[in-house]
N, C-alpha and C positions, 0 to 999 in steps of 0.2 A: 790355314792351311800349310804344314811345314815347308817352308822355304828353300831349305837346301834340299831338299826331298824331290820336291816341285823341279829346281832346277835339272839336279843330279839324273831325274828320267828324263827330263824332257830332253837334254841334249844328247844323252845316251841314244835315246830314241831315234832322233833326227840323225846322228849320226850313224846309224845301223842302217839306213833309209839310201844314202848313197853310195854307191859303186863306186869303185877307182876310176870306170869309165868315165862317170858321168861329172867324175874331177878331175879329167886328166889326165888321170894317174895310170902307170901299168898295172893291171890286175895280178900277177906275181903267181905264186903259188903258196901252199900253205896256212892259206886263211885260216885263223880258228876262229873269225867273229864277221858278222854280216856287216856289210858295208867298209865303214873306213876305220883304219887305227888313229890312238891319239895321235900317232905321229906323226899322222899325216895330214890330220885337221889343223894342228900345231904348225905347220910348214908351209899347210895353204893359208890360214889366218896369219903369217910370218911373228908368231910368240913363240916363245919355249915350251917344249914340251913339258916342262915340270909347272910353266905356269897353266896352260889350258888344261894337263892336268887338276890342279888345282880348282879351275873353274868349274870341270865338269864335275868334283865332287861336291859340288853344290855352293861353291863359296864365290860368290857376284859380288860382296861387297869392294867398293872401290873398282871397280872394273871399269875403264874409261869409255866414252860413247865412237872411239877409233876402233877399242879393240870388240867391245861388242860388234861394229859394223863389220868389222873383219872377220868374227866367227860368223855371224849372218851369211856372208858369203859364201865362206869356207861351206858351210853346210847348206846354201842353196835353200836359205828360208824364204819362204814367200811372204807377202806383206803383214799376213795375221800372224804367223809365228816370228817373224822380227818384233813386232808390236808385244808380243806375247814375252819375248826375251827381254825386253825394254821394261816391262813393266814388271818380271821378278826381277830385274836388276835394280828399280828402284824399292821394293819390297826387303830386299837385302839390304840396301842402304839407309831404310828406313824412313827414306824423303817421298814416300806415298803418301804418308801422313799429312805431307805438307800441299801435295800437288793434287791430293782426290779432295771432293766435294764432302762435306762431313755427312756421315748417314740420319736420313731422319730420325727425331726422338720418337716418334709414334710409329704404329708398325700400319697402319691403315694410311692408305693413298686413295685420292680422290680427283678424278680430272676437270678442272677448274671450267665454267661455262664454253670459253671459247674454244677451247680444245674437243669438248664435247660435241659443239656446231660442227667443227671441222670432221670429226669423224661422220658425223649425222648430214653431213653435204653429201658425204660420199654416199650415192645408192646404188650404183652399178655394181660392186664388188664387195666384198669383206674386207672391212679397215679397222684397225684397233693399235693398241698400245702394250706391249710387252716390256717389263724388265731384263736383265740379264739373267734370271734366273727363268725365266721362261715365265711368269706368273703374267694371266690374262687382266690386265689392268682397266683398260676400258674400251667397250666394242663400239660399231655400228650395229645399225638393226641387223644385218644381212650376217656381220660376224659372228653375231648372236644365235641365227639360226645355223650358220656354215658349220657350227663348233657344237652343237646342240649334244652331239654324245658326250664332248666333255661334258659338259656343264649335268647332263643325268645321273651323273654318279659326283656325289658329293665327295666321297674320297680323293678325288682327282684335287679340289683344292682349285679349279680352276687354274691348272699348270701343266701345260704341252707336256711338259717331261714326264711328270707323274702319268700323264694319260699314254703317253708314248710306250713306256715300260712295265705299266702295269695293271692297264686296261687291256685286257684282249679284244677288245672293238678296235682298237686303233690300227689295226693288222688287217681288218678292213677300210678301214679310215684311208689308210695310205698306202697303194697299192705296190709302191718302191719303199717297203718297209722298211730293210735294211737302210737304204740310203738314207730317210728320215731320220732314223736311229743316231745314225754319225753325227749328223749334222746338228740334231740335238745335243748329244755329248760335245760336239767341239763347242757350239756355242757355253755351254755353262763352264768348258776347261777355260776359254779364252776370257770370262767372266771372273773364274776363278783368280786368273792373274790380275784380272784388273782390280779386282775386289777382291783380296786375298783372306779379310778379316772379318767379311759378312757371315756370320753364324746360320742366317737363315741359310744359306747358301752349304756350309758344312751339313749341316742335318740334312737336307736336300739329298745333297751326294752319300753321306751316310744313308740313308734311308732307300735309297736306288740301289746303292751297294751291295745293300744287305737282303733288297726281295728280287733282284735281278740281274742273272747271269750275262743278258747280254746288254746291260749297261756297266755290269763292272769289267768287261773284258775291254769293251771299248772305253772307257776310264783310263783303263791303264796305257791304253797307245798314245796317252798324250796329243791327238790331233787337235788343232784350231782352226777357227775358220772366221771371218767376218761376214757376215751373211744380208748381203747387200741386195743383189738383183739376181734373178732366173725365174725357173719353170719347175712345176711340182703338179705332180698326179695326185687326184684323189678320188675316193668314190662314198658319194654322201647317199645315206639311206632313202632321201627321198627322192631325190632327182638323179642318179647313178653316178657315170664316170664325168670328171672334169679336168680338163688340164689350165691349168691358170698360170700367170706370168707375175712374179711380185716383186716389190722394191720397197726396200728396210732403210729406213731415215733417219740418224740417229737426232734426237732433237734437243737441241744447243739450251735451251733455256731448262731441260729438265736432262742432266749429264746420267747417265745410264741406260735410260727409256730410247724405247724403239719403235716409230709408226711405220707401220706394215700395210700395205695395199694390195691387192689380190685384183687381178683382173684378165679377163679373157680376150682371146682374140675377134676382132670387130666379125661377127658375120659365121662365127665356128658355133658347132654345136655347145658349147662350155658357154660361151654367150647366153644361149638361148637356156640352159641350164640355170644358170644365175637369175636369167628371169623370172623362170620358175621358182626358184628360192627365193626369191623376194617376194611373189605373191604368196607364198606359202607362210611365208615371217611375217606378213601383214595380217595374213588369216589366223595364225598361232597365236600372235603379238607375244612372244616370248620376255621374260622379263629381264628388264637389265640386270648385268651383274653389278652389284657394290662391296665395298670396303673389302676388295682384295689385298692382300700383303702386298705391302711398297716394296720399292727397289734397294 
């Protein structure tokens, strides 16, 4: 990724989202741009207009943590956006090469036995491990059945983003398709800031940008997010509608990987739906995915 372009577009897009009223400033008149002016952000961050303009042109190299925090406050950045700004600053300084773990030398990744045991021990909900590119790397049996539409097409390559934007079936699977699409792109954008030199991520973004107008528009918004906890709706072809809560846990022993578990409210129709899916999965005995792309 072009770090200067990423910084420029991220800061510009965040500035455009903050109204003068939100920043505690008078709205005034004759505003030619949405959101705040550069001079207003500079004043709020207590830096010179010239210095903030330099930052917004993409020159984050050498910016101190105090300045970055002041800019984050001025732009009302949330935790995910603040982390993204810090990642971009690390990349600009070249320090990310020292602070990030080395990329694996092989593309294949296999869950070690104890991790697969953990996944298999979760029997009442889909559980899986994914990387920041949204490749599904390991699953329990229920997750394999839950995502059987994704695995039905070899072109998806067990990648949730490809399924989201390139497979028409995803619009049935995700009743709130636009919301799911926003989340998927925000996860990829966050990964791009965290790991800007990932060639496989570059290739994936290029592929999706070329083949999907929906992806390309969202990618240009520069939204980022932490995918920690929440609730999502699904429609599975075998059992119908499901409303599931999810928890995403960053894996300390495997930087860049996330273990996600979906579960249903006890006593709900969705819990019964997962029971039916579990029975269906046991009967169908789907094959476990293997040799997925690494993070």
